[in-house]
C-alpha positions as CSV (number, residue, x, y, z in Angstrom):
1,M,-84.9,15.3,-65.7
2,M,-81.1,15.8,-66.0
3,E,-78.3,14.5,-63.8
4,W,-74.7,15.6,-63.1
5,I,-71.8,14.6,-61.0
6,Y,-69.5,17.5,-60.1
7,T,-65.8,17.0,-59.3
8,P,-62.9,19.2,-58.1
9,A,-62.1,19.7,-61.8
10,D,-65.4,21.6,-62.3
11,A,-64.5,23.9,-59.4
12,L,-61.0,24.5,-60.8
13,Q,-62.4,25.3,-64.2
14,W,-64.9,27.8,-62.8
15,A,-62.3,29.4,-60.6
16,D,-60.0,29.8,-63.6
17,F,-62.8,31.5,-65.5
18,S,-64.3,33.6,-62.8
19,G,-61.5,34.3,-60.4
20,D,-63.5,32.8,-57.5
21,D,-60.8,31.0,-55.5
22,N,-62.8,30.7,-52.3
23,P,-61.0,27.9,-50.4
24,I,-64.3,26.3,-49.3
25,H,-64.3,24.6,-52.7
26,F,-60.7,23.4,-52.6
27,D,-59.5,22.8,-49.0
28,G,-60.8,19.6,-47.4
29,T,-59.1,20.4,-44.1
30,L,-61.3,23.3,-43.2
31,S,-62.8,23.4,-39.7
32,G,-65.4,25.4,-37.8
33,S,-68.4,26.8,-39.8
34,A,-66.4,26.3,-43.0
35,Q,-66.4,22.5,-42.7
36,R,-70.0,22.2,-43.7
37,M,-69.3,23.9,-47.1
38,A,-66.0,22.0,-47.8
39,N,-65.6,19.8,-50.8
40,S,-68.4,21.3,-52.7
41,V,-68.6,22.9,-56.2
42,H,-69.3,26.6,-56.7
43,G,-73.0,27.3,-56.8
44,M,-72.5,29.5,-59.9
45,R,-70.9,26.6,-61.7
46,A,-73.9,24.4,-61.0
47,L,-76.2,27.3,-62.1
48,L,-74.7,27.2,-65.6
49,D,-76.2,23.7,-66.0
50,V,-79.5,24.7,-64.3
51,K,-79.9,27.8,-66.5
52,Q,-79.2,25.8,-69.6
53,A,-81.8,23.2,-68.7
54,L,-84.5,25.7,-67.8
55,A,-83.8,27.7,-71.0
56,N,-84.0,24.6,-73.2
57,A,-87.4,23.8,-71.6
58,W,-88.7,27.4,-72.0
59,I,-91.5,27.9,-74.4
60,T,-93.1,31.3,-75.0
61,D,-95.5,32.9,-77.5
62,S,-93.8,36.3,-77.0
63,D,-90.4,37.7,-77.9
64,S,-91.0,41.0,-76.2
65,D,-91.1,40.1,-72.5
66,W,-88.2,40.4,-70.2
67,L,-87.3,37.2,-68.4
68,Y,-86.3,36.6,-64.8
69,F,-84.2,33.8,-63.5
70,S,-83.7,33.3,-59.7
71,A,-82.0,30.7,-57.6
72,R,-81.5,29.9,-54.0
73,M,-78.5,27.9,-52.9
74,L,-79.9,25.6,-50.1
75,E,-77.2,23.0,-49.5
76,P,-73.6,22.5,-50.8
77,L,-73.2,20.3,-53.9
78,R,-70.7,17.6,-52.8
79,Y,-68.0,16.3,-55.2
80,H,-68.7,12.9,-56.7
81,Q,-72.3,12.9,-55.6
82,Q,-75.0,12.5,-58.2
83,S,-77.4,15.4,-58.4
84,R,-80.7,15.4,-60.3
85,L,-82.7,18.4,-61.7
86,M,-86.4,18.1,-61.8
87,I,-88.3,20.8,-63.9
88,E,-92.0,21.5,-63.7
89,G,-94.3,24.4,-64.6
90,K,-96.2,26.1,-67.4
91,K,-94.9,27.9,-70.5
92,D,-94.6,31.2,-68.8
93,R,-93.0,29.9,-65.5
94,L,-90.7,27.0,-64.9
95,N,-89.5,25.7,-61.6
96,G,-86.4,23.6,-61.1
97,Q,-85.0,21.8,-58.1
98,L,-81.5,20.3,-58.1
99,V,-81.4,17.5,-55.5
100,D,-78.6,15.4,-54.1
101,V,-79.7,11.9,-55.1
102,T,-78.0,10.2,-52.1
103,T,-79.4,12.5,-49.4
104,T,-82.5,13.5,-51.3
105,K,-81.9,17.1,-50.0
106,P,-82.6,20.0,-52.4
107,C,-79.4,21.8,-53.1
108,I,-80.6,24.5,-55.5
109,S,-84.1,25.8,-56.2
110,A,-84.6,27.9,-59.3
111,R,-87.2,29.4,-61.6
112,L,-87.5,31.1,-64.9
113,Q,-90.4,33.4,-65.7
114,K,-91.6,36.6,-67.4
115,S,-90.4,39.8,-65.8
116,T,-90.4,43.5,-65.7
117,R,-87.7,45.5,-67.4
118,A,-84.3,45.8,-65.6
119,Q,-83.5,49.3,-64.3
120,W,-80.4,51.2,-65.5
121,Q,-79.3,53.7,-62.9
122,T,-75.7,54.8,-62.9
123,E,-75.8,57.3,-60.0
124,E,-72.9,56.6,-57.6
125,A,-72.1,53.5,-59.6
126,L,-68.8,52.0,-60.6
127,T,-68.8,51.7,-64.4
128,G,-66.9,49.9,-67.0
129,H,-66.8,48.8,-70.6
130,L,-66.2,45.5,-72.3
131,Q,-65.3,44.9,-75.9
132,R,-66.2,41.6,-77.6
133,D,-62.6,40.3,-77.3
134,Q,-62.7,40.9,-73.6
135,L,-66.0,39.1,-73.3
136,D,-64.5,36.1,-75.0
137,A,-61.2,36.3,-73.0
138,G,-62.5,33.9,-70.4
139,I,-63.4,31.3,-72.9
140,T,-60.0,31.3,-74.6
141,H,-58.2,31.5,-71.3
142,C,-60.2,28.6,-69.9
143,P,-61.1,26.3,-72.8
144,A,-61.9,23.4,-70.4
145,L,-65.1,25.3,-69.3
146,D,-67.1,24.7,-72.5
147,F,-69.4,27.6,-73.3
148,N,-70.2,26.2,-76.8
149,G,-74.0,25.9,-77.0
150,V,-74.6,27.8,-73.8
151,W,-77.5,30.3,-74.1
152,Q,-76.3,33.9,-74.6
153,W,-78.0,35.2,-71.4
154,A,-76.3,32.4,-69.3
155,F,-72.9,33.3,-70.8
156,L,-73.4,37.0,-70.2
157,D,-74.5,36.3,-66.6
158,A,-71.3,34.4,-66.0
159,V,-69.3,37.2,-67.5
160,L,-71.0,39.8,-65.3
161,F,-70.3,37.7,-62.2
162,R,-66.6,37.6,-63.3
163,E,-66.6,41.4,-63.6
164,L,-68.2,41.8,-60.2
165,L,-65.5,39.6,-58.6
166,S,-62.7,41.4,-60.4
167,S,-63.9,44.8,-59.2
168,N,-63.1,46.0,-55.7
169,V,-66.8,46.3,-54.7
170,I,-67.2,43.0,-52.8
171,A,-64.0,43.3,-50.9
172,A,-64.6,47.0,-50.0
173,T,-68.2,46.2,-48.8
174,L,-67.1,43.3,-46.6
175,R,-64.2,45.3,-45.1
176,T,-66.7,47.8,-43.7
177,A,-68.0,45.1,-41.4
178,Y,-64.6,43.7,-40.6
179,P,-62.3,46.7,-39.8
180,E,-59.4,44.4,-38.7
181,L,-59.3,43.2,-42.4
182,Q,-59.1,46.7,-44.0
183,H,-56.1,45.8,-46.2
184,C,-57.3,42.4,-47.4
185,S,-58.0,41.7,-51.0
186,L,-61.1,39.6,-51.8
187,S,-58.9,36.5,-52.1
188,A,-57.4,37.2,-48.7
189,L,-60.9,37.8,-47.2
190,F,-62.0,34.4,-48.5
191,R,-59.2,32.9,-46.4
192,Q,-60.2,34.8,-43.2
193,L,-64.0,34.6,-43.5
194,V,-66.5,32.0,-44.5
195,V,-68.2,33.6,-47.5
196,V,-71.0,31.8,-49.3
197,Q,-73.5,32.7,-52.0
198,T,-77.2,32.3,-51.0
199,H,-79.2,33.8,-53.9
200,H,-78.8,34.7,-57.5
201,E,-81.2,36.8,-59.6
202,T,-81.0,37.8,-63.3
203,R,-83.3,39.9,-65.4
204,F,-82.6,39.9,-69.1
205,H,-83.9,41.2,-72.4
206,P,-85.4,38.6,-74.7
207,R,-83.2,39.7,-77.7
208,I,-80.2,38.1,-76.1
209,I,-81.8,34.7,-76.2
210,N,-81.4,34.3,-79.9
211,T,-78.9,37.0,-80.8
212,A,-75.7,35.5,-82.2
213,Q,-73.5,38.0,-80.3
214,F,-73.1,41.5,-79.0
215,F,-70.0,43.5,-79.8
216,S,-69.5,45.7,-76.8
217,L,-71.1,46.3,-73.4
218,D,-71.2,49.0,-70.7
219,W,-71.7,47.8,-67.2
220,H,-72.3,49.4,-63.8
221,I,-72.2,48.3,-60.2
222,P,-74.3,50.5,-57.9
223,P,-73.4,50.7,-54.1
224,A,-73.9,47.4,-52.3
225,L,-76.4,46.7,-49.5
226,L,-75.0,45.3,-46.3
227,V,-76.8,44.2,-43.1
228,G,-75.6,42.4,-40.0
229,D,-72.3,42.5,-38.1
230,A,-69.0,40.7,-37.7
231,R,-70.2,38.7,-34.6
232,T,-73.3,37.2,-36.2
233,G,-72.3,37.4,-39.8
234,V,-73.3,39.8,-42.6
235,V,-75.5,39.6,-45.7
236,C,-74.2,41.5,-48.7
237,Q,-76.3,42.2,-51.8
238,L,-74.6,43.3,-55.0
239,T,-76.0,44.3,-58.4
240,I,-74.3,44.5,-61.8
241,A,-76.1,45.6,-64.9
242,A,-75.1,45.6,-68.6
243,A,-76.3,47.5,-71.7
244,D,-75.2,47.8,-75.3
245,Q,-75.9,50.5,-77.9
246,D,-79.6,49.4,-78.1
247,G,-80.3,49.7,-74.4
248,P,-80.3,47.7,-71.2
249,L,-79.6,43.9,-71.6
250,M,-79.3,42.4,-68.2
251,S,-79.2,43.0,-64.4
252,S,-77.8,40.4,-62.0
253,V,-78.1,40.5,-58.2
254,V,-75.7,38.4,-56.1
255,T,-76.4,37.8,-52.4
256,L,-73.5,36.7,-50.2
257,K,-73.3,36.0,-46.5
258,T,-70.5,35.4,-44.0
259,L,-70.8,32.7,-41.4
260,P,-69.7,33.3,-37.9
261,G,-67.2,31.2,-36.0
262,K,-64.5,30.4,-38.6
263,E,-61.3,28.9,-37.4
264,S,-58.4,30.2,-39.4
265,H,-56.5,27.7,-41.5
266,D,-53.7,29.9,-42.8
């Protein structure tokens, strides 16, 4: 069992690292459907702690199996509220549940287990390359977010999320459902729409569990999946995968949704 209390400082540190400046984490005056999510830390920031705890508890007799981490964001994690992570399971599958101690509601459910190999398909994909100094840039830029001791796969997952946000893919995908926002950046879309993350999935090669570092990476983002409409809200699923000179390392899938009925606060 582990416990945390998140504050606005945690959200600011994660936003500084990732570029996720979604106002639902910073603006306590939100109304409409955004009000339920206000004054809560980023789910991805909390997942850093959840991943670390599950990885520390993981025991396996094989170093050749790919691993799979998945999480569902069920309820917002409120600032200054105590949250508690309970872990259970066997050596080849661990389940974790992060609960708000005050309300007893589960906020995040997660699991870590053996997996099949991640796919590496670059057809029609946006591609990019990262040198080691670029991988480390977020750490030096945001020293308050301490990555010392964080498992390599959790660090790489955070970096890939940062690359996904800095690309134009999320904004371009959302704009297809909201033609009146065709010229909006992702940051501007966050201020016009209520955008929340509902799921996160990561498949990763076991060699990055114990490897000290990798020196460069290629990544690709295939076309996103989008269902729904502006009236009822849309669900957007995005994938980003990374490989180095020895082959595929990781594939991460982020699922976002927009909530209908936001009242503008600009």
